[in-house]
C-alpha positions in Angstrom: -18.0 -0.6 12.6 -18.1 -4.2 13.8 -15.2 -6.6 13.4 -17.1 -8.4 10.7 -17.6 -5.1 8.7 -14.0 -4.2 9.1 -12.9 -7.7 8.0 -15.2 -7.5 4.9 -13.9 -4.0 4.1 -10.3 -5.2 4.1 -11.1 -8.2 2.0 -12.7 -5.8 -0.5 -9.6 -3.5 -0.3 -7.2 -6.4 -1.0 -9.3 -7.5 -4.0 -9.4 -3.9 -5.3 -5.6 -3.5 -4.8 -4.9 -6.7 -6.6 -7.2 -5.6 -9.5 -5.6 -2.1 -9.4 -9.0 -0.6 -8.9 -8.1 2.9 -7.7 -11.8 4.1 -7.5 -12.7 1.2 -5.2 -9.6 1.9 -3.0 -10.6 5.6 -2.9 -14.1 4.9 -1.7 -12.9 3.7 1.6 -11.0 6.9 2.3 -12.3 10.0 4.0 -12.1 13.1 1.8 -9.3 14.5 4.0 -7.6 11.1 4.6 -3.8 11.0 5.3 -1.3 8.3 4.1 2.2 8.2 5.5 4.3 6.1 3.0 7.9 5.5 2.1 6.9 5.3 -1.5 5.5 8.9 -1.3 8.5 10.1 0.6 6.3 11.1 3.5 2.7 12.3 4.0 0.1 12.5 1.3 -3.2 14.3 2.2 -6.6 14.0 0.6 -8.4 11.3 -1.2 -7.5 12.6 -4.7 -3.8 12.9 -3.9 -3.8 9.3 -2.4 -5.5 8.0 -5.5 -2.7 9.6 -7.5 -0.2 7.9 -5.3 -1.9 4.5 -6.1 -1.7 5.4 -9.9 2.1 6.1 -9.5 2.6 2.9 -7.7 0.6 0.8 -10.1 2.5 2.4 -13.0 5.8 1.3 -11.5 4.5 -2.1 -10.6 1.5 -3.0 -12.8 1.5 -6.6 -11.5 1.7 -5.7 -7.8 0.0 -8.1 -5.4 -0.8 -7.7 -1.7 -1.3 -10.8 0.4 -2.9 -10.7 3.8 -1.1 -12.7 6.6 -3.0 -11.3 9.6 -5.6 -8.6 10.4 -5.5 -7.1 13.9 -8.6 -5.1 14.9 -8.8 -3.0 18.0 -11.8 -0.7 17.8 -11.1 2.0 15.2 -7.5 0.8 14.7 -6.6 -1.9 12.3 -3.2 -3.4 11.5 -2.8 -5.4 8.3 0.3 -7.6 8.2 1.1 -9.0 4.8 3.4 -9.3 1.9 3.7 -7.1 -1.1 5.3 -8.3 -4.4 5.6 -7.2 -8.0 7.9 -6.5 -10.8 9.5 -3.1 -11.7 8.3 -2.9 -15.3 7.1 0.8 -15.1 10.3 2.3 -13.7 10.7 3.3 -10.1 13.1 6.3 -9.7 15.0 4.9 -12.7 14.4 3.1 -16.0 12.6 -0.2 -15.4 14.9 -3.3 -14.9 12.1 -5.9 -15.0 13.2 -7.2 -11.6 10.8 -8.6 -9.0 10.5 -7.8 -5.3 8.7 -9.4 -2.3 8.6 -7.6 1.0 6.8 -7.8 4.3 4.7 -4.8 5.2 2.3 -3.4 7.9 -0.6 -1.1 7.1 -1.7 0.7 10.3 -5.2 2.2 9.7 -7.4 4.5 11.8 -11.2 4.7 11.0 -13.8 7.4 11.7 -17.4 7.1 10.6 -16.6 3.9 8.6 -13.8 5.5 6.5 -10.1 5.4 6.7 -8.8 8.7 8.0 -5.1 7.7 8.4 -2.9 4.9 7.0 0.7 4.4 7.8 2.5 2.1 5.5 5.5 0.4 7.1 8.0 -1.6 4.9 11.6 -1.7 3.9 11.6 0.7 1.0 15.4 0.5 0.7 15.2 -3.3 0.5 12.6 -3.0 -2.2 14.8 -0.7 -4.2 17.7 -3.1 -3.9 15.6 -6.0 -5.0 14.4 -4.2 -8.1 17.9 -3.1 -8.9 17.4 0.7 -8.4 20.0 0.7 -5.6 23.1 -1.4 -5.3 23.9 -3.0 -1.9 27.5 -3.3 -0.8 28.6 -6.8 0.1 29.1 -7.2 3.9 
């Protein structure tokens, strides 16, 4: 894939994520794609299972928004640096508290034959849980 094709693909993915269009997000994944995510508690394998992961996430955060800050492309490897925000109205590990979060994240993607074969999602999951009120932070 060219840099332009990769950039266009990520623009489409951001739009699909912000519309919560799970089918569109799934189309960019290989059938045996792998996602490593704190939200999933580790590794999720296969397009269908990853689509279920998106469903769970969008259930917990139906207003989730992903904003691109920078896209780094090096051949078949792509790093998306951005911000993720939303409100816990669906309940994440506890009854929903209606509290918002806003966190930095990095998505490290590897492509093969024009599809994502691996995505590692890097963000402060504990910080997210504190922001939405699921975990209590001790004062320093």
